[in-house]
C-alpha positions in Angstrom: 106.8 92.8 105.0 110.1 90.8 104.9 108.2 87.6 105.7 105.8 88.3 102.8 108.7 88.9 100.4 110.3 85.6 101.7 107.1 83.8 101.1 106.8 85.2 97.6 110.4 84.2 96.8 110.1 80.7 98.2 106.8 80.0 96.4 108.2 81.5 93.1 111.2 79.2 93.3 109.0 76.2 94.1 107.0 76.9 91.0 110.1 77.0 88.9 111.6 73.9 90.4 108.4 72.0 90.1 108.2 72.8 86.4 111.8 71.7 85.8 111.3 68.5 87.8 108.2 67.6 85.8 110.1 68.1 82.6 112.9 65.9 83.9 110.4 63.1 84.4 109.6 63.1 80.7 112.8 64.0 78.8 116.3 62.8 79.4 117.8 65.9 80.9 119.0 66.1 84.5 118.7 69.2 86.7 120.3 70.0 90.1 118.0 71.3 92.8 120.2 72.8 95.5 117.4 75.1 96.5 115.3 72.3 97.8 118.0 70.9 100.0 118.7 74.4 101.4 115.0 75.0 102.0 114.6 71.7 103.8 117.5 72.6 106.2 115.7 75.8 107.1 112.3 74.3 107.6 111.0 74.9 111.1 113.5 77.6 111.8 111.4 80.4 110.4 107.8 81.2 109.8 108.1 81.9 106.1 107.3 78.5 104.8 104.0 77.6 106.5 101.2 78.7 104.1 99.0 75.9 102.7 100.2 76.6 99.2 103.8 76.0 100.2 102.7 72.7 101.8 101.0 71.7 98.6 104.2 72.4 96.5 106.3 70.5 99.0 103.9 67.6 98.6 104.2 67.9 94.8 107.9 67.7 94.9 107.7 64.6 97.0 105.4 63.2 94.3 107.8 64.1 91.6 110.6 62.4 93.6 108.2 59.4 94.0 108.9 59.0 97.6 107.4 55.7 98.9 105.6 57.4 101.8 103.8 60.0 99.7 100.0 59.6 99.4 98.6 61.0 96.2 95.1 61.1 97.7 96.3 63.6 100.3 97.8 65.8 97.5 94.6 65.5 95.5 92.4 66.4 98.5 94.6 69.4 99.4 94.7 70.6 95.8 90.9 70.6 95.3 90.5 72.2 98.8 92.9 75.1 97.8 91.8 75.5 94.1 89.3 78.3 94.8 91.8 80.5 96.6 95.0 80.1 94.5 96.2 82.0 91.5 95.7 80.7 88.0 99.4 80.2 87.6 99.7 78.0 90.7 96.5 76.2 89.7 97.9 75.4 86.3 101.3 74.1 87.6 99.8 72.1 90.4 97.1 70.6 88.2 99.4 69.7 85.3 102.1 68.2 87.6 99.5 66.2 89.5 98.1 64.9 86.2 101.7 64.1 85.1 102.1 62.0 88.2 98.9 60.1 87.4 100.0 59.5 83.8 103.4 58.1 85.0 101.7 55.7 87.3 99.4 54.4 84.5 102.3 54.2 82.1 104.2 52.1 84.6 101.3 49.6 84.7 99.5 50.9 87.8 96.0 50.8 86.3 94.4 51.7 89.6 95.1 55.3 88.7 93.1 55.1 85.4 89.8 56.3 86.9 91.6 59.0 88.8 93.2 60.2 85.5 89.9 60.5 83.7 88.4 62.4 86.7 91.3 64.9 86.5 91.1 65.3 82.8 87.3 66.0 83.1 88.1 68.6 85.7 90.7 70.2 83.5 88.2 70.3 80.6 85.5 71.9 82.7 87.9 74.5 84.1 89.8 75.5 81.0 93.1 74.0 82.1 93.7 71.9 79.0 93.2 74.5 76.3 95.6 77.3 75.7 94.9 80.1 73.3 92.0 78.0 71.9 94.4 75.1 71.2 94.8 71.6 72.6 97.9 69.6 71.9 97.6 66.2 70.3 99.2 64.3 73.2 96.6 65.7 75.6 93.8 64.9 73.1 95.0 61.3 72.6 95.5 60.7 76.3 92.0 61.8 77.2 90.6 59.4 74.5 92.8 56.7 76.0 91.4 57.2 79.5 87.9 57.3 78.2 88.4 53.9 76.5 90.1 52.5 79.5 87.1 53.4 81.7 84.7 52.2 79.0 83.0 55.6 78.8 82.6 55.3 75.0 79.7 57.7 74.7 81.5 60.4 76.6 84.7 59.8 74.7 83.0 60.1 71.3 81.3 63.3 72.5 84.7 64.6 73.6 86.2 64.0 70.2 83.4 65.8 68.4 83.4 68.7 70.8 87.1 69.3 71.0 88.5 68.4 67.6 88.1 72.1 66.6 90.8 73.0 69.2 93.4 70.9 67.3 95.9 72.2 64.8 93.8 72.3 61.6 96.6 70.8 59.6 96.8 67.8 61.9 93.2 67.5 63.0 92.2 64.7 60.7 95.2 62.6 61.6 94.8 63.2 65.3 91.1 62.3 65.2 91.7 59.2 63.2 94.4 58.0 65.5 92.0 58.6 68.4 89.4 56.5 66.6 92.0 53.8 66.4 92.0 53.7 70.2 88.2 53.3 70.2 88.5 50.4 67.7 91.0 48.7 70.0 88.6 49.1 73.0 85.9 47.6 70.8 88.1 44.7 69.7 88.2 45.8 66.1 91.9 45.4 65.8 92.2 45.3 62.0 90.5 48.7 61.8 92.8 50.1 64.4 95.9 48.8 62.6 94.8 50.2 59.2 94.8 53.6 60.8 97.9 53.3 63.0 100.0 52.0 60.1 98.7 54.6 57.7 100.4 57.6 59.4 103.9 58.6 60.2 104.7 58.1 63.9 105.8 61.4 65.4 108.4 61.6 68.1 106.1 62.4 71.0 103.7 59.6 69.8 106.4 56.9 69.4 105.9 54.8 72.6 102.1 54.8 72.8 101.6 54.3 69.0 104.2 51.5 68.8 102.7 49.8 71.8 99.1 50.0 70.5 100.3 48.4 67.2 101.9 45.6 69.2 98.9 45.2 71.4 96.6 45.0 68.4 98.8 42.4 66.7 99.0 40.3 69.9 95.2 40.3 70.1 95.1 39.1 66.5 97.8 36.6 67.1 95.8 35.0 69.9 93.1 34.4 67.2 95.4 33.5 64.4 99.1 32.5 64.9 99.9 33.7 61.4 100.5 37.1 62.9 103.5 35.8 64.9 106.3 37.0 62.6 104.8 40.4 62.1 104.3 40.8 65.9 107.9 39.9 66.6 109.1 42.3 63.9 107.2 45.2 65.5 108.5 44.2 68.9 112.1 44.2 67.6 111.6 47.6 65.9 110.3 49.0 69.2 113.3 47.6 71.1 115.6 49.3 68.5 113.8 52.6 69.0 114.2 52.3 72.8 117.9 51.5 72.5 118.5 54.6 70.3 116.3 56.9 72.3 117.8 60.3 73.3 114.6 62.1 74.0 112.5 60.3 76.6 113.7 59.6 80.1 114.8 56.0 80.4 112.3 55.2 83.1 109.4 56.3 80.7 110.4 53.6 78.2 111.4 50.8 80.6 107.8 49.8 81.4 107.1 49.6 77.7 110.2 47.4 77.2 109.2 45.1 80.0 105.7 44.8 78.5 106.7 44.0 74.9 109.3 41.4 76.1 106.6 39.8 78.1 104.3 39.7 75.1 107.1 38.2 73.0 107.7 35.5 75.7 104.0 34.6 75.7 103.9 34.5 71.9 106.9 32.2 71.7 105.4 29.8 74.2 102.0 29.8 72.5 103.7 29.1 69.1 105.6 26.2 70.7 102.3 24.9 71.9 103.2 24.8 75.6 100.4 23.9 77.9 98.1 26.6 79.1 99.0 25.8 82.7 102.7 26.1 82.0 102.2 29.4 80.2 100.1 30.8 83.0 102.7 29.8 85.6 105.5 31.4 83.5 103.4 34.6 83.3 102.9 34.8 87.0 106.6 34.3 87.7 107.5 37.1 85.4 104.9 39.6 86.8 105.0 38.7 90.5 107.4 41.6 91.3 107.7 45.3 91.5 108.8 45.6 87.8 106.8 48.2 85.9 104.8 46.8 83.0 102.5 48.8 80.7 98.9 47.6 80.5 99.6 44.7 83.0 95.9 44.4 83.8 95.1 43.9 80.1 97.8 41.3 79.7 96.6 39.5 82.9 93.1 39.4 81.6 94.3 37.9 78.3 96.2 35.2 80.0 93.5 34.5 82.5 91.1 33.9 79.6 93.6 31.9 77.5 
């Protein structure tokens, strides 16, 4: 009986710590996790921390700490193996935290996680993990659309928008759907249409990084066609830099990959305006991306320079 109580206590604490740790990855608020250190010291001394669910939570905490030797595929496999037998509470925490890890990898420029992200979102939709009290938040809605566009599943993405728009806040539904359509326009290279939507609405706090970046991305695409967009592009990049410098909400690491990306875009734009040779520009790009620095949408930028 005592072992069962110990297991219940440990797993309850792991749930709580996992939620706090996930929150810390997004917002600029540190937490101390003395419990994890104490638990690690006791590992192997007792039989209270051997259940598969505990193993999955420990794996999750390694993911949240982004340890170099952690394999997400193993976490994913174990999660889907245990899903039928775990509580709804654990399922929700482990699913959401795993999804947060995927999103962080993509936001850092690791586009290899893009297809995995769409797979997880589809699972969440099919199993009721992304709608609470018949509501879906706008960040989730936009992110699903973004993954659908990334993976070029336009038919599925449009079907998602029409099927799930009714779960949005009625007062914001039109705005959220229109901003989602802007992402589709970007994927279809209709950048003027995308900008007309993105510039029409106020940028809310939680939308700031992605919306600002999508505006800059669209302007850079137009700049590659017509250099007259140069000054406007640089103005938007500067405004994003100012936002990042004044940020008190997002974790610094969340914004650093955006900062690296927009500075790279500015460097490319400057060299193109100065009419440097294509060979020289491409060599400069390789030098500035041939490292472990996180860069949002690196694959997209690489394709642009490859085709330039």
